[in-house]
C-alpha positions in Angstrom: -5.7 -21.4 0.2 -3.8 -20.2 3.2 -0.8 -19.4 1.1 -3.0 -17.5 -1.4 -4.6 -15.6 1.4 -1.2 -14.6 2.9 -0.1 -13.4 -0.6 -3.3 -11.4 -1.1 -2.9 -9.7 2.3 0.6 -8.7 1.4 -0.6 -7.0 -1.8 -1.1 -3.2 -1.4 -3.9 -2.2 -3.8 -2.7 1.4 -3.7 0.9 0.6 -4.7 2.5 1.7 -7.9 3.3 -1.9 -8.8 -0.4 -3.0 -8.6 -1.7 0.1 -10.4 0.7 -0.3 -13.3 0.1 -4.0 -13.6 -3.7 -3.6 -13.5 -3.6 -0.7 -16.0 -1.4 -2.4 -18.5 -3.3 -5.7 -18.1 -6.6 -4.0 -18.7 -5.3 -2.2 -21.8 -3.9 -5.4 -23.1 -7.2 -7.2 -22.4 -9.2 -4.5 -24.2 -6.8 -4.6 -27.2 -6.9 -8.4 -27.4 -10.6 -8.5 -26.9 -11.3 -5.9 -29.6 -9.0 -7.8 -32.0 -10.7 -11.1 -31.2 -14.2 -9.6 -31.7 -13.1 -8.0 -35.0 -11.5 -11.3 -36.2 -14.7 -13.2 -35.3 -16.8 -10.7 -37.2 -14.5 -10.8 -40.2 -14.5 -14.6 -40.2 -18.3 -14.7 -40.1 -18.5 -12.3 -43.0 -16.1 -14.4 -45.0 -17.9 -17.7 -44.2 -21.4 -16.3 -44.8 -20.9 -13.8 -47.6 -20.3 -16.5 -50.3 -23.6 -18.2 -49.3 -25.4 -14.9 -49.4 -24.0 -14.3 -52.9 -25.3 -17.7 -54.1 -28.7 -17.1 -52.6 -29.0 -13.7 -54.3 -27.8 -15.1 -57.6 -30.5 -17.9 -57.4 -33.2 -15.4 -56.4 -32.2 -13.2 -59.5 -31.9 -16.1 -62.0 -35.0 -18.1 -61.1 -37.6 -15.6 -62.6 -35.7 -15.6 -65.9 -35.5 -19.4 -66.1 -39.2 -19.7 -65.2 -40.1 -17.3 -68.0 -37.9 -19.2 -70.5 -39.3 -22.6 -69.6 -42.9 -21.2 -69.6 -42.6 -20.4 -73.3 -41.8 -24.0 -74.1 -44.1 -25.9 -71.6 -46.9 -25.3 -69.1 -46.1 -22.7 -66.4 -46.3 -25.2 -63.6 -43.9 -27.6 -65.3 -41.5 -24.8 -66.2 -41.5 -23.5 -62.7 -40.7 -27.0 -61.3 -38.0 -27.5 -63.9 -36.4 -24.1 -63.1 -36.4 -24.9 -59.4 -34.8 -28.3 -60.0 -32.0 -26.9 -62.1 -31.0 -24.5 -59.3 -31.3 -27.0 -56.5 -28.2 -28.3 -54.7 -27.7 -30.6 -51.8 -27.8 -27.7 -49.3 -30.0 -25.3 -51.2 -33.8 -25.5 -50.8 -36.4 -23.5 -52.9 -40.1 -23.3 -52.9 -42.8 -21.0 -54.3 -46.0 -20.1 -52.5 -49.1 -18.7 -54.1 -50.6 -15.4 -52.8 -52.9 -17.5 -50.6 -49.9 -19.4 -49.2 -50.3 -22.6 -51.1 -47.2 -24.5 -52.3 -46.9 -24.2 -56.1 -43.5 -25.9 -56.4 -40.6 -26.9 -54.3 -37.1 -28.4 -54.7 -36.7 -32.2 -54.7 -34.2 -32.4 -51.9 -36.4 -31.9 -48.9 -35.9 -35.4 -47.7 -32.4 -34.3 -46.6 -34.0 -32.3 -43.8 -35.9 -33.6 -40.8 -39.6 -33.4 -40.9 -39.8 -30.8 -38.2 -37.3 -28.6 -40.0 -39.1 -28.9 -43.3 -42.5 -28.1 -41.6 -41.0 -25.0 -39.9 -39.4 -23.7 -43.1 -42.5 -24.3 -45.1 -44.6 -22.4 -42.5 -42.6 -19.2 -43.1 -44.6 -16.6 -44.8 -42.1 -13.7 -45.1 -38.4 -13.4 -45.7 -36.1 -10.5 -46.2 -35.2 -9.5 -49.8 -31.6 -9.3 -48.5 -30.1 -12.6 -47.4 -30.1 -13.1 -43.6 -28.8 -15.9 -41.3 -31.5 -17.5 -39.2 -31.9 -20.5 -36.9 -34.6 -23.0 -37.6 -35.0 -26.2 -35.5 -31.5 -26.2 -34.2 -30.1 -25.6 -37.7 -28.7 -22.5 -39.4 -29.9 -21.2 -42.8 -29.2 -18.2 -45.1 -32.8 -17.0 -45.8 -34.0 -14.9 -48.7 -37.4 -14.2 -50.2 -38.8 -12.2 -53.1 -41.8 -11.9 -55.3 -41.7 -14.2 -58.4 -42.9 -12.3 -61.5 -43.0 -13.6 -65.1 -44.3 -11.6 -68.1 -45.5 -8.9 -65.7 -47.6 -11.4 -63.8 -46.9 -12.3 -60.1 -46.9 -16.0 -59.7 -46.3 -16.0 -56.0 -43.5 -15.7 -53.4 -40.2 -17.3 -53.9 -38.3 -18.6 -50.9 -34.6 -19.6 -51.1 -32.7 -21.0 -48.1 -29.2 -22.6 -47.9 -28.1 -24.8 -45.0 -25.0 -23.3 -43.4 -25.2 -25.4 -40.1 -21.8 -27.0 -40.7 -20.1 -23.7 -41.5 -21.8 -22.1 -38.5 -20.6 -24.8 -36.2 -17.1 -24.5 -37.5 -17.3 -20.8 -37.0 -18.5 -21.2 -33.4 -15.7 -23.6 -32.7 -13.2 -21.2 -34.1 -14.7 -18.3 -32.0 -14.6 -20.6 -28.8 -10.9 -21.5 -29.5 -10.1 -17.8 -30.1 -11.8 -16.8 -26.8 -9.8 -19.4 -24.9 -6.6 -18.5 -26.6 -7.2 -14.8 -25.8 -8.0 -15.5 -22.2 -4.8 -17.6 -21.8 -2.8 -15.0 -23.6 -4.2 -12.2 -21.3 -3.2 -14.2 -18.3 0.3 -14.8 -19.7 0.7 -11.2 -20.6 -0.5 -10.1 -17.1 2.0 -12.3 -15.4 4.8 -11.1 -17.7 3.7 -7.5 -17.1 3.6 -8.1 -13.3 7.1 -9.6 -13.4 8.4 -6.7 -15.6 6.9 -4.0 -13.4 8.4 -5.8 -10.3 11.8 -5.7 -11.9 11.4 -2.1 -13.1 10.4 -0.9 -9.6 13.3 -2.8 -7.9 15.5 0.4 -7.9 12.8 2.3 -6.1 12.6 -0.4 -3.4 16.4 -0.3 -3.1 16.2 3.5 -2.7 13.5 3.1 0.0 15.5 0.5 1.9 18.6 2.6 1.8 16.9 5.7 3.0 15.1 3.8 5.8 18.4 2.9 7.6 19.8 6.5 7.5 20.1 7.9 11.0 21.1 11.4 12.2 24.6 10.1 12.8 24.9 9.0 9.1 23.6 12.2 7.5 27.1 13.6 6.8 28.3 10.4 5.1 25.1 8.9 3.6 25.2 8.5 -0.1 22.7 6.6 -2.3 24.1 4.7 -5.2 22.1 2.8 -7.9 24.2 1.3 -10.7 21.6 -0.3 -13.0 18.7 2.0 -12.3 16.8 4.0 -15.0 17.9 7.6 -15.5 14.8 9.0 -13.7 15.6 6.9 -10.5 19.3 7.9 -10.7 18.2 11.6 -10.8 15.9 10.9 -7.8 18.9 9.3 -5.9 21.0 12.4 -6.7 18.2 14.6 -5.4 18.1 12.6 -2.2 21.9 12.9 -1.8 21.7 16.7 -2.2 18.8 16.8 0.3 20.8 14.6 2.8 23.8 17.0 2.4 21.6 20.0 3.2 20.0 18.2 6.2 23.5 17.3 7.5 24.7 20.9 7.2 21.5 22.2 8.9 21.8 19.6 11.7 25.4 20.5 12.2 24.7 24.2 12.4 21.8 23.6 14.8 24.0 21.4 17.0 26.8 23.8 16.9 24.5 26.7 17.8 23.0 24.9 20.8 26.5 23.9 22.0 27.8 27.5 21.7 24.8 29.1 23.3 24.8 26.6 26.1 28.5 27.1 26.8 28.4 30.9 26.5 25.3 31.3 28.7 26.3 28.8 31.4 29.3 30.7 32.6 27.6 34.1 33.2 24.6 32.4 34.8 26.8 30.5 37.1 28.4 33.8 38.2 25.0 35.4 38.6 23.8 32.4 40.7 27.0 32.6 42.8 26.4 36.3 43.6 22.7 35.6 44.4 23.7 32.8 46.8 26.3 35.1 48.4 23.7 37.8 49.0 21.3 35.3 50.4 23.8 34.1 52.9 24.1 37.6 54.2 20.4 38.1 54.5 20.4 40.2 57.7 19.9 43.4 55.8 17.2 42.1 53.5 13.5 42.5 53.9 11.2 39.5 53.5 10.1 40.7 50.0 13.7 41.1 48.9 14.7 37.7 50.3 11.8 36.0 48.5 12.7 37.8 45.2 16.4 36.8 45.5 15.5 33.2 46.3 13.2 33.0 43.3 15.9 34.5 41.0 18.5 32.0 42.4 16.1 29.1 41.9 15.4 30.1 38.3 19.1 30.7 37.6 19.9 27.2 39.0 17.2 25.6 36.9 18.4 27.5 33.7 22.0 26.3 34.4 20.8 22.7 34.6 18.9 23.2 31.4 22.0 24.6 29.6 24.0 21.7 31.0 21.5 19.2 29.6 21.6 21.0 26.2 25.4 20.9 26.2 25.4 17.2 27.0 23.0 16.5 24.2 25.0 18.6 21.8 28.2 16.7 22.7 26.4 13.4 22.4 25.2 14.3 18.9 28.7 15.1 17.8 30.1 12.0 19.5 32.1 13.8 22.1 30.0 13.1 25.2 32.6 12.3 27.9 31.9 9.0 29.7 34.4 7.6 32.2 33.6 3.9 31.9 34.6 1.8 34.9 33.4 -1.2 36.8 30.9 -0.4 39.5 28.5 -2.3 41.7 24.9 -1.4 40.9 23.7 -2.3 44.4 25.9 0.5 45.8 24.9 3.0 43.1 21.2 2.4 43.8 21.6 2.6 47.5 23.5 5.9 47.3 21.0 7.5 44.8 18.0 6.4 46.9 19.5 7.9 50.0 20.1 11.2 48.2 16.6 11.2 46.8 15.0 10.6 50.2 16.9 13.5 51.7 15.6 16.1 49.2 12.1 14.7 48.6 11.0 13.3 51.9 9.3 10.4 50.0 9.2 6.7 50.8 11.6 5.0 48.4 11.8 1.2 48.6 14.8 -0.8 47.3 13.9 -4.2 46.0 17.3 -5.8 45.2 18.9 -9.2 45.2 21.7 -9.8 47.8 24.2 -10.8 45.2 26.4 -7.9 44.0 25.8 -6.9 40.3 28.8 -5.4 38.6 28.6 -3.5 35.4 30.9 -1.3 33.4 29.4 2.2 33.3 30.1 5.9 34.2 29.4 6.0 37.9 28.4 9.7 38.0 26.3 9.6 34.8 24.5 6.5 36.1 23.7 8.4 39.3 22.4 11.3 37.1 20.1 8.9 35.2 18.7 7.3 38.3 18.2 10.7 40.0 16.3 11.9 36.9 14.0 8.9 36.9 13.3 9.1 40.6 12.7 12.8 40.3 10.1 12.2 37.6 8.4 9.6 39.8 8.3 12.1 42.7 6.8 14.8 40.5 4.1 12.7 38.9 2.8 10.6 41.8 1.0 11.4 45.0 3.1 12.2 48.1 1.6 9.4 50.1 2.5 6.7 47.6 5.8 4.9 47.7 8.4 4.7 44.9 10.1 1.4 44.3 13.5 0.8 42.7 14.0 -2.8 41.6 17.4 -4.3 40.8 17.6 -7.7 39.1 19.9 -9.7 36.9 18.8 -11.9 34.0 21.6 -13.7 32.3 24.1 -11.2 30.9 21.9 -8.2 31.6 21.3 -6.1 34.7 17.9 -4.4 35.0 17.0 -1.4 37.1 13.3 -0.5 37.3 11.9 2.7 38.8 8.2 2.2 39.6 5.7 4.7 40.8 1.9 4.6 41.5 1.2 8.0 39.9 -0.9 9.4 37.1 0.4 7.2 34.3 1.3 8.1 30.7 -1.3 7.8 27.9 -0.4 5.0 25.4 -0.2 7.4 22.5 2.6 9.4 24.3 4.7 6.5 25.5 6.7 6.2 22.2 7.6 9.9 22.2 8.4 10.7 25.9 12.2 10.2 25.2 12.2 12.9 22.5 13.7 16.3 23.3 11.3 18.9 24.6 8.3 16.5 24.3 5.8 17.1 27.1 2.8 14.9 27.8 1.0 17.6 29.8 2.2 21.2 29.1 0.4 22.7 32.1 1.6 20.1 34.6 5.2 20.2 33.2 5.4 23.9 33.6 4.2 23.7 37.2 6.8 21.1 38.1 9.6 23.1 36.4 10.4 20.5 33.8 11.6 21.4 30.3 11.2 18.1 28.4 14.9 17.2 28.4 15.3 14.9 31.4 14.2 11.7 29.7 16.1 12.6 26.6 19.2 12.9 28.7 18.4 9.6 30.3 18.1 7.8 27.0 21.3 9.4 25.6 23.4 8.5 28.7 22.1 4.9 29.0 22.6 4.2 25.3 26.1 5.8 25.5 26.9 3.2 28.2 25.7 0.4 26.0 22.3 -0.1 27.5 18.7 0.7 26.8 15.7 2.3 28.5 12.0 1.7 28.0 8.7 2.6 29.7 5.5 0.7 30.6 2.6 2.7 31.9 -1.1 2.6 32.5 -3.3 5.5 33.3 -4.2 5.8 37.0 -1.8 2.9 37.9 1.6 4.4 37.5 4.7 4.0 35.3 7.7 1.6 35.2 10.9 2.9 33.7 13.3 0.0 32.9 17.1 0.4 32.4 19.0 -2.5 31.0 22.8 -2.6 31.1 25.2 -5.4 30.0 26.8 -7.2 32.9 
């Protein structure tokens, strides 16, 4: 039962496979059911039609025989003789007067049980056309008509033929046909399900192949299906053309970002340099002019950092992000970064580290950039009177750096997307703090470029923990 329950939970009722299987199985069931019903009806007609013909023949012949015998003997004797001549082992005849008195009957009634005989004799009306009826658990073909001789109505003629044996054989055949149809429907449904499963295999292969395509694979990704139907091959070709267009579009976008970042960074650096030079000679500036120049210099510096981030991301996308990998001691990197962060933020930053040196292979300057970004985020999004903790541990072959704050926290629905480019959890707060949504994306790119990984764990009102893992 547990196995069946697991299989049932894995079945998607809205999948193409299930819909095709059910549709074809229903059509097959309707077709087989209709054929079985028609066959049963036809068999019944064949089994019963001959008996009906005999009953009609007897009902037509008896009046003539009665008239013939009545000319040679008394009418009651002639009637009985005519009935006896037409009687067989399974055919029963009797004639009733207009006041329902038995005038004559066949001599084989002892073959029937008393209850059946009584119930048949009690019938007062029968259809002129032969009909099948059930009397005392037995089946008969029943027919009745007025008996007339020489223009005189003698009474009502009743003719019945026992077809119980034929009816039971017919019911057994119908039962066997129903069972065979049911088994055949199940077999056909299983065969259809297997065939549909095999037929949809190329689509599943196509889905699996497209699921593993990443941005880095767009230029070289090609979908090949050798034994697939023509329609699926056309779909694969369409996918290949779409991937080619996406690759071209991505390359153009990356190249545009790289070119714009490179071209704008140089003039902005010059502008920022002139602004800083003017600010250093501020004796001739009014307070308003000095404030305006400081604002312009700050915005220029922020824009230069943004362009540098964009340039780094563009280089990472193209595989040309320069990383100078070397052995460095994480304890020293963390201590230096924390010292720098305390100088510019005036915040309490606690180092929680083991005494044993932890050595990793990484880009020293890029690792400092990553840690400064994370600490800067913690400073921005936590209260000034709460401490920030940097934990350094080693577990097996992995070194872990955790930057913990007691700030606002990140909603659960945003945690999976905060490492995306330009993604902002709170647009208003991000604008006020000067962020542009690239810091965490740069962190992820640099850490993964150094062979590590980065993740976040956060709860609203309790703060966030960013975890960097690097191979030792």
